[in-house]
C-alpha positions in Angstrom: -6.1 16.2 -1.8 -3.1 15.4 1.7 -0.3 17.6 0.9 2.0 16.7 3.6 0.4 14.5 6.4 2.8 14.4 8.8 6.3 15.6 10.7 9.0 12.3 11.4 11.6 11.4 13.8 13.8 8.3 12.4 16.0 6.6 14.4 17.9 3.1 14.1 17.9 0.7 17.0 19.2 -2.5 17.4 17.0 -5.2 19.3 18.9 -7.2 22.2 22.0 -8.7 21.6 21.1 -12.6 21.3 23.3 -15.3 22.5 24.6 -16.4 19.1 27.8 -14.2 18.3 25.8 -12.6 14.7 25.3 -9.2 15.0 21.8 -8.1 15.0 20.4 -6.6 12.3 18.9 -3.4 13.1 15.5 -2.1 12.6 15.1 1.3 11.7 12.1 3.2 13.3 10.2 6.3 12.3 7.1 8.2 13.6 4.4 9.6 12.3 2.8 12.4 13.7 -0.3 11.0 13.8 -2.6 14.2 14.9 -1.1 16.4 12.0 -2.6 13.0 9.7 -6.1 13.2 11.6 -6.0 17.0 11.0 -4.9 16.1 7.0 -7.8 14.2 7.1 -6.4 10.6 6.7 -7.6 8.0 9.0 -5.7 7.3 12.3 -7.1 5.0 15.5 -7.8 8.2 17.3 -9.8 9.7 14.7 -12.9 9.2 16.3 -16.1 8.0 14.3 -15.7 10.0 11.3 -17.2 9.7 8.1 -13.8 8.8 7.1 -13.2 6.3 9.1 -16.7 4.4 9.0 -16.1 4.5 4.7 -12.8 2.8 5.0 -13.8 0.3 7.4 -16.7 -0.3 5.0 -13.8 -0.8 1.9 -11.2 -2.9 4.2 -14.2 -5.9 5.3 -14.5 -7.6 1.8 -11.0 -7.1 1.3 -9.8 -8.6 4.3 -12.7 -11.5 4.5 -11.4 -12.6 0.7 -7.2 -12.2 1.8 -7.8 -15.1 3.9 -10.6 -17.2 2.7 -9.5 -20.4 1.5 -7.1 -20.4 -1.7 -7.7 -22.5 -4.9 -4.3 -24.4 -6.6 -2.3 -21.2 -8.6 -4.6 -18.6 -6.9 -2.3 -15.9 -6.2 -2.1 -14.7 -2.3 -5.1 -12.6 -1.3 -3.4 -10.7 1.1 -1.4 -9.3 -1.6 -3.8 -5.9 -2.5 -2.7 -3.3 -5.0 -4.0 -0.1 -5.0 -4.0 1.7 -8.6 -5.7 4.1 -10.9 -5.9 4.8 -14.1 -4.2 8.3 -14.0 -1.9 10.6 -11.5 -4.2 12.5 -9.1 -7.1 10.2 -8.7 -6.3 9.4 -4.9 -5.0 6.2 -5.2 -2.0 6.6 -3.0 -4.3 8.9 -0.2 -6.6 5.4 -0.3 -4.0 3.1 0.2 -2.3 4.5 2.8 -5.9 4.9 4.7 -6.8 1.6 3.9 -3.6 0.6 5.8 -4.7 2.7 8.3 -7.7 1.5 8.4 -6.3 -2.3 8.6 -3.5 -1.5 10.9 -6.6 -0.9 13.2 -7.8 -4.5 13.1 -7.3 -6.7 16.4 -5.9 -9.6 14.3 -4.2 -8.5 11.6 -0.8 -6.4 10.6 -0.3 -4.3 7.4 2.7 -3.9 5.2 2.0 -0.7 3.0 4.7 -1.3 -0.1 5.1 2.0 -2.3 5.6 0.3 -5.6 5.1 3.5 -7.1 8.6 3.3 -8.1 8.6 6.0 -11.0 7.0 8.6 -8.9 7.2 7.5 -4.9 4.6 9.3 -3.0 3.7 7.3 0.0 6.6 8.9 2.5 6.6 12.3 1.1 2.6 12.3 1.9 3.5 11.1 5.1 6.3 13.3 6.2 8.9 11.3 5.9 12.5 10.9 4.4 13.7 9.3 1.1 15.0 5.8 2.1 16.0 3.0 1.1 13.1 0.3 -0.4 12.1 -2.5 -2.9 14.0 -1.5 -5.8 17.1 -1.8 -3.5 16.3 -5.3 -2.4 15.4 -6.2 -6.3 19.1 -4.8 -7.2 20.8 -6.5 -4.0 20.9 -9.8 -3.2 22.8 -9.2 -0.4 19.9 -6.9 0.9 17.3 -8.3 3.2 14.1 -6.7 3.9 14.7 -6.6 7.0 17.7 -3.8 6.4 14.9 -1.4 4.3 11.9 -2.2 6.2 10.4 0.9 8.3 8.6 -0.1 11.8 6.3 2.9 12.8 4.7 3.8 16.3 1.5 1.9 15.0 3.1 -1.2 16.1 0.9 -3.5 13.5 2.1 -1.0 10.1 4.8 -1.2 8.6 6.3 0.7 5.3 8.7 -0.2 2.4 9.7 2.5 0.6 9.9 2.5 -3.1 13.7 2.8 -3.0 16.2 4.1 -5.5 15.0 5.1 -8.8 15.4 2.2 -11.9 15.5 2.4 -15.5 14.8 -1.5 -15.4 12.7 -1.2 -12.7 9.4 -2.9 -15.1 12.1 -6.0 -15.9 12.6 -6.1 -11.9 9.1 -6.2 -11.0 8.6 -8.7 -13.5 11.3 -11.1 -12.0 11.8 -14.2 -10.7 13.4 -12.3 -7.3 10.4 -10.2 -7.1 8.1 -13.2 -7.6 10.1 -14.9 -4.7 10.0 -11.5 -2.7 6.2 -11.2 -3.0 5.7 -15.2 -1.9 7.9 -14.0 1.4 6.2 -11.0 2.6 2.8 -13.2 1.8 3.4 -16.3 3.3 5.9 -15.2 6.6 3.1 -13.9 9.0 0.2 -15.7 8.5 -1.8 -12.3 10.0 -0.2 -9.8 7.8 -2.2 -7.9 4.8 0.3 -6.2 2.0 -0.8 -2.9 0.6 1.2 -1.6 -2.5 0.4 1.7 -3.6 0.9 1.0 -7.7 2.0 3.2 -10.8 -1.1 4.3 -12.6 -2.1 1.7 -15.1 -2.6 4.0 -18.2 1.3 5.6 -18.3 3.6 3.0 -16.9 4.0 -0.6 -17.6 5.3 -1.6 -14.0 1.2 -1.2 -13.0 0.2 -4.2 -15.4 3.6 -6.5 -14.1 2.5 -5.8 -10.4 -1.1 -6.8 -11.4 0.3 -10.3 -12.2 1.6 -10.6 -8.6 -1.1 -10.2 -6.7 -4.0 -12.1 -5.0 -6.9 -8.4 -5.2 -6.7 -5.6 -7.0 -8.1 -1.8 -5.9 -9.2 0.6 -8.8 -9.5 4.2 -7.7 -11.8 6.5 -9.7 -12.0 9.8 -8.9 -15.6 11.2 -9.1 -16.4 13.7 -12.1 -12.6 13.5 -13.2 -11.5 9.5 -14.6 -13.0 9.4 -17.7 -15.5 6.0 -18.9 -12.9 5.8 -21.3 -10.4 5.3 -18.8 -11.8 3.5 -16.5 -12.9 0.8 -19.2 -9.1 0.6 -20.7 -8.2 0.2 -17.5 -10.4 -2.5 -16.5 -9.4 -4.1 -19.9 -5.8 -4.2 -19.1 -6.5 -5.9 -15.7 -8.4 -8.8 -17.4 -6.9 -12.3 -16.2 -6.8 -10.7 -12.4 -9.2 -11.8 -10.3 -10.7 -10.0 -7.3 -10.7 -6.5 -9.0 -12.7 -3.8 -7.1 -13.1 -0.1 -7.8 -12.9 2.8 -4.8 -14.9 5.8 -6.1 -13.3 8.6 -5.2 -14.0 12.4 -3.8 -17.6 12.0 -3.9 -19.7 14.6 -2.5 -23.1 13.6 -1.7 -24.3 16.6 0.0 -23.0 20.1 -0.5 -20.5 21.5 2.0 -20.7 17.3 3.6 -17.0 16.2 3.8 -15.7 13.9 0.9 -16.7 10.4 0.9 -15.7 6.9 -0.4 -18.1 4.3 -2.2 -16.4 0.7 -2.4 -18.0 -1.1 -5.5 -17.1 -4.3 -6.6 -16.0 -5.1 -10.4 
């Protein structure tokens, strides 16, 4: 749907030196080309009141409400939201980016967008950003801190964590105690943060099922007139036991010639 959506400038800058002798960690900043994103049909704050912007406002509201609702003991953090699909090409990355951009427009919340499709990462590519160290590097190297790989953007309320270096042990790393500790940290470090994970497709990889076990909410993207009923049922079967599973029915056309719209359903 969207090939490349942004030009980019990448720079590393360090904050003002603290009083202590400890060297400050550099902060990596990236610049999203918001005009290009808007022209490519993506959600931006400057995009005006388009159908797409309004659709994602509808999509995000119950997710935000659930993200900060009171949790029962043992519940996964509701502010960890996984976006997935049955198969590739159904629009999950497009929806993950647009959902993150839409939530970033909120006055009271910040967003961390994590590319967790570690076999075929595409968030940075869609945004026109070069490859960076990210999630897999954090899980492989205990000397790395999130601050070492986090990408700050020119959208003040949006940060990005790339998939990082490919690893043949990706499934085991995502199932590890290190991953559990990481998701607990990012879920609880900031009280206003929502974390969006762009996940691998459910029916092609084992990573998606493992990732789902950490999540408080899951969104399954279903492509109109393409995703089969069997694929949806099998995907939902694989998510049995996961709470708060939702569907986005993607790439629908309500009327001929009208831009694509997005319908949100709770399952």
